[in-house]
C-alpha positions in Angstrom: 2.3 -9.7 0.7 3.2 -6.5 2.7 1.6 -8.0 5.8 3.9 -10.9 5.7 7.0 -8.7 5.5 7.7 -9.2 9.2 7.8 -13.0 8.7 10.2 -12.7 5.8 12.2 -10.2 7.8 13.0 -12.8 10.5 14.6 -15.0 7.8 17.1 -12.4 6.7 19.6 -13.6 9.3 19.6 -17.1 7.8 20.4 -16.3 4.2 23.0 -19.1 4.0 20.6 -21.7 5.2 17.8 -20.4 2.9 20.2 -20.7 -0.1 20.9 -24.4 0.9 17.1 -24.9 1.2 16.6 -23.6 -2.3 19.4 -25.8 -3.6 18.1 -29.0 -1.9 14.6 -28.2 -3.0 15.6 -27.7 -6.6 17.6 -30.9 -6.7 14.7 -32.9 -5.2 12.4 -31.4 -7.9 14.8 -32.2 -10.7 15.3 -35.8 -9.5 11.5 -36.2 -9.2 11.1 -35.1 -12.8 13.9 -37.2 -14.1 12.5 -40.3 -12.3 9.1 -39.7 -13.9 10.8 -39.0 -17.2 12.3 -42.5 -17.1 8.8 -43.6 -18.0 9.4 -42.6 -21.6 12.2 -45.1 -22.4 10.3 -47.7 -20.3 7.1 -47.3 -22.3 9.0 -47.0 -25.5 10.7 -50.3 -24.8 7.4 -52.0 -23.9 5.4 -50.5 -26.8 8.1 -51.6 -29.3 8.3 -55.1 -27.9 7.7 -57.8 -30.6 8.0 -55.3 -33.5 10.4 -56.6 -36.1 11.8 -53.1 -36.7 12.9 -53.0 -33.1 15.9 -55.1 -34.1 17.1 -52.0 -35.8 17.8 -49.7 -32.9 17.8 -46.5 -35.0 14.1 -47.0 -35.9 12.8 -46.7 -32.3 10.1 -44.0 -32.2 9.7 -41.0 -34.4 12.9 -39.1 -35.1 11.8 -36.0 -33.2 13.6 -32.6 -33.3 12.7 -32.2 -29.6 16.0 -32.4 -27.7 14.5 -34.2 -24.7 12.8 -36.9 -26.8 15.9 -37.2 -29.0 18.0 -37.8 -25.9 15.5 -40.5 -24.7 15.7 -42.2 -28.1 19.5 -42.0 -28.1 19.7 -43.4 -24.5 17.4 -46.3 -25.4 19.2 -47.0 -28.7 22.6 -47.2 -27.0 21.2 -49.3 -24.1 19.5 -51.8 -26.4 22.7 -52.1 -28.5 24.9 -52.9 -25.5 22.6 -54.6 -23.0 19.6 -56.1 -24.8 15.9 -55.7 -24.0 15.7 -57.4 -20.6 18.9 -55.8 -19.2 17.8 -52.4 -20.5 14.4 -52.9 -18.7 16.2 -53.7 -15.5 18.6 -50.8 -16.0 15.7 -48.4 -16.4 14.0 -49.6 -13.2 17.3 -49.3 -11.2 17.8 -45.8 -12.5 14.2 -44.9 -11.5 14.8 -46.1 -8.0 18.1 -44.3 -7.7 16.5 -41.0 -8.8 13.6 -41.4 -6.5 16.0 -42.2 -3.6 18.0 -39.0 -4.4 14.8 -37.0 -4.7 13.7 -38.1 -1.2 17.2 -37.6 0.3 17.3 -34.0 -0.9 13.6 -33.5 0.1 14.6 -34.6 3.7 17.6 -32.3 3.7 15.4 -29.3 2.6 13.0 -30.1 5.5 16.0 -30.5 7.8 17.1 -27.0 6.9 13.6 -25.3 6.9 11.9 -26.7 10.0 14.3 -25.2 12.5 13.9 -21.9 10.6 10.1 -22.0 10.9 10.4 -22.7 14.7 12.8 -19.8 15.1 10.4 -17.5 13.2 7.6 -18.3 15.6 9.9 -18.2 18.6 11.2 -14.7 17.5 7.7 -13.5 16.9 6.6 -14.5 20.4 9.7 -13.0 22.0 9.2 -9.7 20.1 5.6 -9.5 21.1 6.4 -10.2 24.8 9.3 -7.7 24.7 6.9 -5.0 23.2 4.4 -5.6 26.0 7.1 -5.0 28.6 8.1 -1.8 26.9 4.7 -0.3 26.3 3.6 2.4 28.7 1.1 1.6 31.5 -1.5 3.8 29.9 -1.8 1.4 26.9 -3.0 -1.4 29.2 -5.7 0.8 30.7 -7.4 0.7 27.3 -6.9 -3.0 26.5 -8.7 -6.0 28.0 -6.2 -8.4 29.5 -8.0 -11.4 28.0 -7.7 -9.9 24.5 -3.9 -9.4 25.0 -3.6 -13.0 26.2 -5.5 -14.2 23.2 -3.1 -12.4 20.9 0.0 -13.9 22.6 -1.4 -17.4 22.6 -4.1 -18.0 20.0 -3.0 -15.5 17.3 0.7 -16.5 17.5 -0.5 -20.2 17.3 -2.6 -19.3 14.3 0.4 -17.7 12.6 2.5 -20.8 13.4 0.0 -23.2 11.9 -1.5 -21.1 9.1 1.4 -19.1 7.8 4.8 -20.4 9.1 3.5 -24.0 9.0 3.0 -23.8 5.3 6.1 -21.8 4.6 7.6 -24.6 2.4 4.4 -24.3 0.3 5.3 -20.7 -0.5 8.7 -21.8 -1.9 8.7 -25.5 -2.8 5.4 -25.7 -4.6 5.9 -22.6 -6.9 9.4 -23.9 -7.7 8.0 -27.4 -8.5 5.4 -25.9 -10.8 7.9 -23.5 -12.6 10.6 -26.2 -13.1 8.0 -28.8 -14.2 6.4 -26.4 -16.7 9.8 -25.5 -18.1 10.5 -29.2 -18.8 7.0 -29.6 -20.3 7.6 -26.6 -22.6 10.7 -28.3 -23.8 8.8 -31.5 -24.5 5.7 -29.9 -26.1 5.1 -26.2 -26.5 1.6 -26.6 -27.9 0.3 -28.8 -25.1 2.0 -26.8 -22.3 0.4 -23.5 -23.6 -3.0 -25.3 -23.5 -2.3 -26.0 -19.8 -1.2 -22.4 -19.1 -4.4 -21.1 -20.5 -6.6 -23.3 -18.3 -4.7 -23.0 -15.0 -5.6 -19.3 -14.3 -9.3 -19.9 -14.9 -9.2 -22.7 -12.2 -7.2 -20.5 -9.9 -9.8 -17.8 -10.0 -12.5 -20.3 -8.8 -10.3 -21.3 -5.8 -9.6 -17.7 -5.0 -13.3 -16.9 -4.8 -13.8 -19.6 -2.2 -10.9 -18.4 0.0 -11.6 -14.7 -0.3 -13.7 -14.3 2.8 -11.4 -16.3 5.1 -9.6 -13.2 6.5 -12.8 -11.5 7.5 -14.1 -14.6 9.3 -10.7 -15.2 10.9 -10.8 -11.7 12.4 -14.2 -12.5 13.9 -12.8 -15.7 15.4 -9.8 -13.8 16.9 -12.1 -11.1 18.4 -14.5 -13.7 20.0 -11.5 -15.6 21.3 -10.3 -12.4 23.0 -13.7 -11.8 24.5 -13.9 -15.3 25.9 -10.4 -15.0 27.4 -11.5 -11.8 29.1 -14.6 -13.3 30.6 -12.5 -16.3 31.9 -10.0 -13.9 33.4 -12.7 -11.8 35.0 -14.4 -14.9 36.3 -11.2 -16.3 37.9 -10.3 -12.9 39.4 -13.8 -12.2 40.7 -15.2 -15.5 42.0 -15.9 -14.1 45.5 -18.0 -11.3 44.0 -19.7 -13.6 41.5 -20.8 -16.0 44.3 -21.6 -13.2 46.8 -24.0 -11.5 44.4 -25.4 -14.7 42.9 -24.5 -13.7 39.3 -23.3 -17.1 38.2 -26.2 -17.2 35.7 -25.3 -13.8 34.3 -21.7 -14.8 33.8 -22.6 -18.2 32.4 -25.0 -16.6 29.9 -22.4 -14.1 28.9 -19.7 -16.7 28.4 -22.0 -19.2 26.6 -23.2 -16.5 24.2 -19.6 -15.5 23.3 -18.6 -19.2 23.0 -21.5 -20.0 20.7 -20.6 -17.0 18.5 -17.1 -18.3 18.4 -18.3 -21.7 17.4 -20.4 -20.2 14.6 -17.5 -18.2 13.3 -15.1 -21.2 13.4 -17.6 -23.2 11.5 -17.9 -20.6 8.8 -14.1 -20.7 8.4 -14.0 -24.5 8.4 -16.7 -24.7 5.6 -14.7 -22.5 3.3 -11.2 -23.7 4.2 -12.2 -27.4 4.0 -13.8 -26.7 0.6 -10.5 -25.5 -0.8 -8.7 -28.8 -0.7 -11.3 -31.1 -2.4 -12.2 -28.3 -4.8 -8.6 -27.9 -5.9 -8.3 -31.7 -6.3 -11.4 -31.9 -8.4 -10.2 -29.0 -10.5 -6.8 -30.6 -10.8 -8.3 -33.9 -12.0 -10.5 -31.9 -14.4 -7.4 -30.2 -15.8 -5.6 -33.5 -16.2 -8.6 -35.0 -18.0 -8.7 -32.0 -20.4 -5.0 -32.4 -21.1 -5.5 -36.2 -21.5 -8.3 -35.6 -24.0 -6.7 -32.8 -25.9 -3.3 -34.4 -26.1 -4.7 -37.8 -26.9 -6.5 -36.4 -29.9 -3.3 -34.8 -31.2 -1.4 -38.1 -30.7 -4.0 -40.1 -32.5 -4.0 -37.7 -35.4 -0.2 -37.8 -35.5 0.1 -34.1 -34.9 2.1 -34.2 -31.6 4.2 -36.8 -29.8 4.4 -40.5 -30.1 2.4 -42.4 -27.5 5.3 -43.2 -25.1 6.5 -39.6 -25.1 2.9 -38.3 -24.5 2.4 -40.7 -21.5 5.8 -39.5 -20.2 4.5 -35.9 -20.6 1.4 -36.8 -18.6 3.5 -38.4 -15.9 5.6 -35.3 -15.5 2.5 -33.0 -15.8 0.8 -35.0 -13.0 3.8 -33.9 -10.8 2.1 -30.4 -10.9 -1.2 -31.5 -9.5 -0.2 -32.1 -5.8 1.9 -28.9 -5.6 -0.9 -26.9 -7.2 -3.3 -28.4 -4.6 -0.9 -27.7 -1.8 -0.4 -24.2 -3.0 -4.1 -23.4 -3.0 -4.3 -24.8 0.5 -1.4 -22.6 1.5 -3.1 -19.6 -0.1 -6.2 -20.2 1.9 -4.2 -20.6 5.1 -2.4 -17.4 4.4 -5.7 -15.6 4.1 -6.8 -17.1 7.4 -3.5 -16.2 9.1 -3.5 -12.7 7.8 -6.1 -11.7 10.4 -3.8 -13.1 13.2 -0.8 -11.2 11.8 -2.8 -8.0 11.7 -3.8 -8.3 15.4 -0.2 -9.1 16.4 1.2 -6.2 14.4 -1.4 -3.8 16.0 0.6 -4.3 19.2 4.1 -4.5 17.6 3.4 -1.2 15.7 2.1 0.6 18.8 4.4 3.5 19.5 6.3 3.3 22.7 5.6 6.8 24.1 7.8 6.2 27.2 11.1 4.8 25.8 14.6 4.7 27.0 17.0 7.4 25.9 19.9 5.5 24.2 22.3 8.4 24.8 20.9 9.3 28.2 23.0 10.1 31.2 23.4 7.5 34.0 21.8 8.7 37.2 24.1 7.1 39.8 22.9 9.0 42.9 20.2 11.3 44.1 21.8 14.3 45.7 19.4 17.3 45.7 15.7 17.4 44.8 12.9 16.3 42.6 11.1 19.1 40.8 7.9 19.3 38.9 8.1 22.5 36.7 4.8 23.6 35.0 3.8 20.0 34.6 0.7 19.2 32.6 -0.6 15.7 31.7 -3.5 14.9 29.4 -4.8 11.6 28.2 -7.1 11.3 25.3 -7.9 15.1 25.5 -8.8 14.7 29.2 -6.6 17.0 31.4 -5.4 15.0 34.4 -2.7 17.4 35.7 -2.7 21.2 35.1 0.3 23.4 35.7 1.8 21.6 38.7 4.8 23.2 40.4 6.3 21.2 43.2 9.8 20.6 44.7 10.6 17.6 46.9 13.9 18.1 48.7 16.2 15.1 49.4 15.3 13.3 52.7 11.8 14.9 52.9 8.4 13.2 53.0 5.8 14.7 50.8 2.2 13.4 51.0 -0.3 13.8 48.1 -4.0 13.9 49.2 -7.3 14.7 47.5 -10.4 13.1 46.3 -10.5 10.2 43.8 -9.5 11.3 40.4 -7.6 14.4 41.6 -4.4 13.2 39.9 -2.4 11.9 42.9 -1.3 8.6 41.4 -0.6 10.2 38.0 1.6 12.8 39.5 3.6 10.1 41.4 3.8 7.9 38.2 5.6 10.7 36.4 8.7 10.3 38.6 9.6 6.7 37.5 8.3 7.7 34.0 5.4 5.3 33.9 4.0 8.2 31.9 5.7 11.2 30.3 4.5 14.7 30.8 2.5 16.4 27.9 3.7 19.8 29.1 6.4 21.1 31.4 9.1 18.9 32.8 10.1 16.7 35.7 13.7 17.2 36.9 15.9 15.2 39.2 18.9 17.1 40.6 18.2 19.9 38.1 18.3 17.6 35.0 15.2 16.7 32.9 14.3 13.2 33.7 14.1 12.4 30.0 17.8 13.1 29.7 18.6 10.2 32.0 18.6 6.6 31.0 15.3 5.0 32.0 16.9 2.1 33.8 19.1 4.3 35.9 16.2 6.5 37.0 14.1 3.5 38.1 17.0 1.8 39.8 17.0 4.6 42.4 13.3 4.1 43.3 11.1 1.6 45.0 7.3 1.5 44.7 4.8 0.0 47.1 1.3 0.0 45.6 -2.1 -0.4 47.1 -2.5 -3.9 45.6 0.6 -6.0 46.5 2.0 -7.7 43.5 3.6 -11.1 44.1 4.7 -13.7 41.6 4.1 -17.5 41.9 7.5 -18.2 43.4 9.2 -18.6 46.8 9.0 -15.8 49.4 12.7 -15.4 49.2 12.7 -14.9 45.4 9.8 -12.4 45.7 11.7 -10.3 48.2 14.9 -10.4 46.1 13.0 -9.5 42.9 14.7 -6.1 42.5 18.1 -7.3 43.8 18.9 -10.7 42.4 22.4 -10.8 44.0 21.0 -10.5 47.6 22.4 -13.0 50.1 20.1 -14.9 52.5 21.2 -12.7 55.4 20.3 -9.5 53.4 16.8 -10.9 52.6 16.2 -11.8 56.3 17.3 -8.4 57.4 14.9 -6.7 54.9 12.1 -9.0 56.1 12.7 -7.9 59.7 12.6 -4.2 58.8 9.3 -4.9 57.0 7.8 -6.8 60.0 7.6 -9.9 57.9 10.3 -12.2 59.4 8.1 -13.6 62.2 5.3 -14.8 59.9 7.7 -16.2 57.3 9.6 -18.5 59.8 6.2 -19.9 60.9 5.6 -21.2 57.3 6.4 -24.8 56.7 9.0 -24.0 54.1 10.1 -20.7 55.7 11.6 -18.4 53.1 11.3 -21.1 50.5 7.5 -21.3 50.9 5.6 -20.7 47.7 3.4 -17.6 47.7 0.8 -19.1 45.2 -0.7 -17.4 42.2 -0.6 -13.6 42.9 0.3 -14.4 46.5 -3.1 -16.2 47.2 -1.5 -18.4 50.0 -0.8 -15.3 52.1 -3.1 -12.7 53.8 -3.3 -9.2 52.5 -1.1 -7.8 55.3 1.5 -10.5 54.7 1.6 -9.8 51.0 2.0 -6.1 51.6 4.8 -6.6 54.1 6.7 -8.8 51.5 6.4 -6.0 49.0 7.8 -3.6 51.6 10.7 -6.0 52.3 11.3 -6.1 48.5 11.5 -2.3 48.5 13.8 -2.2 51.6 16.2 -4.8 50.1 16.6 -2.7 47.0 17.6 0.1 49.3 16.7 3.1 47.1 17.0 6.7 48.0 13.5 7.5 46.7 10.3 5.8 47.8 6.8 6.0 46.3 4.0 4.7 48.5 0.7 4.5 46.7 -2.0 4.0 49.4 0.0 1.1 50.7 -2.3 0.5 53.8 -5.7 1.5 52.5 -7.0 -2.0 51.9 -5.8 -3.6 55.2 -7.5 -4.4 58.4 -6.5 -2.4 61.6 -4.0 -4.9 62.9 -2.3 -5.5 59.5 -2.4 -1.7 58.9 -0.5 -1.1 62.1 2.2 -3.7 61.3 2.5 -2.4 57.7 2.6 1.2 58.8 5.3 0.4 61.3 7.2 -1.3 58.5 6.7 1.7 56.2 8.0 4.0 59.0 11.1 1.9 59.3 11.7 1.9 55.6 11.2 5.7 55.2 14.0 6.6 57.5 16.6 8.7 55.7 14.8 8.4 52.4 13.0 10.8 50.1 9.4 9.7 50.1 6.3 10.5 48.0 3.2 9.2 49.9 -0.3 8.9 48.5 -2.9 8.3 51.2 -6.6 8.3 51.7 -6.2 7.6 55.4 -4.9 11.0 56.5 -3.8 9.7 59.9 -0.9 7.9 58.2 0.6 11.1 56.7 0.0 13.8 59.5 3.8 13.8 60.2 4.8 14.4 56.6 7.2 17.3 55.9 4.7 18.7 53.4 1.2 17.7 52.4 0.0 18.7 48.9 -3.7 18.8 48.3 -4.8 18.1 44.8 -8.2 18.8 43.3 -9.2 18.3 39.6 -5.5 18.1 38.6 -4.4 21.3 40.4 -2.7 22.0 43.7 -5.2 23.8 45.8 -3.4 23.7 49.2 0.0 22.8 50.6 1.7 22.8 54.0 2.1 20.7 57.1 -0.8 19.0 58.8 -1.2 21.8 61.4 -0.8 24.6 58.8 -3.5 23.1 56.6 -5.9 22.6 59.5 -5.5 26.3 60.2 -6.4 27.3 56.7 -9.9 26.0 57.1 -9.9 24.7 53.5 -10.3 21.5 51.6 -7.8 19.5 53.7 -9.7 20.3 56.9 -12.9 19.0 55.4 -11.2 15.8 54.5 -9.8 15.5 58.0 -13.2 16.1 59.6 -14.8 13.5 57.3 -12.3 10.9 58.6 -12.4 12.3 62.1 -8.7 12.6 62.4 -7.8 14.1 65.8 
């Protein structure tokens, strides 16, 4: 049950409602048993009809020492004495209806209490999972397929909702029903109830064997679901490449193979899960038949109860069959849902290596410099940065250049703490960046990446993403600095035009200029530009570069660029190779060194 501790943990905040649920459930069970127990006086009255000794009320049934049977006899004796047979029969039927009504009223109240709690559990699980994804470091997602993560948020949470939380009442109500009913049966007949308790575990073992492998097959289904989500995501994101290289058949075969494996795994689960319910019903009927035969023999021999009490015992005992069947179904669903919980907890239990400092200082202003002091960074034993020492003074522009894989983007990502150093330290204004609150550090920075990220919303809302309180005038002013105002006003909806999914309704240059407008509106003292123009055509590049130049005025900038013509006027150019700084200086100084930078310039023919 350890793997379900998270589910139960969500219920701790609702102790009062859970107590009410237990109370209403217990009352519904008791009234159900009492309504069935009314069969005993009913049957006793019918069986004794026409017997001459029935005129003597004290002779009804055997004078049993059993308190329940004695109470039934006393009730029937008193009723016959005061009401007569016909009125007593009607009175018994009315009581049965009242008890059944009360049973269902309390049953409804228990559902009324529990169902909102179940919905809250699922809602809280989904929120916690999403919140954890937002807090996990960027490096985590480099190792995970996006489709698999989507599958965990949608399919696995849905599986927990239907298989575990959906049968939550079965974990509480059904065991309570069985325990209370067995207690009453023990009071009626110890010998017959012990016979039942001997047989039930044997039948439970049979059902357990059937459901044992459900968890393993459920894990297989979850894995195949994740693979199919990944293929769909890759297909939607790469349709141009797929069609251009005529690989529709390859992708189709890949998806169909995964989908058929998923079908086979689902079928294997269905065969075993669907077997649990009819098997439990057959075994339940078998148990009832054995009790009927064993108890009937004892009654016929006069060794147990009288016939009416025995039939009442059977009626109450039958009250166990459906809960036992439902409990076995819940057990198989729990096995099936355990795999989904495991996949969800894999994310929830992932350590957040870059987390906020709850006691951190608030960085309200950038006044001096950013310093990398003996910085090292390694990922999975691969050294990305090795002993970096670099100081970026306020108001200066520092460009990072080098071949692919040299560590440029990783070095820039250390400033907003997308990663944390594995050695050395990064300081802002002389204080270790880890000693500041994470939110305050990032609030002083804006980042423009190579791939412009837009959300499926209006142009205005995309620009105002980092500054929700911005006025329309401020948004327009930021768009003008980013050279975006002219193309925006030509759109049919102007600033309220929708950008489409990931900005697909806009060109690459238009998307990039909107991200620059977003950075301008935030008005940060520190800018990080990660190859912001490398994927643009010449005209778009010129417009975006002009926008970047406007934005960089009076700001501290860290610029990563493959096109060296865009950074020739930087205050300092830092050349990285295999995670180390190999050269540094201005454009003219580095050309004079005849080193690695000059080779890069010559390859790009920068004059």
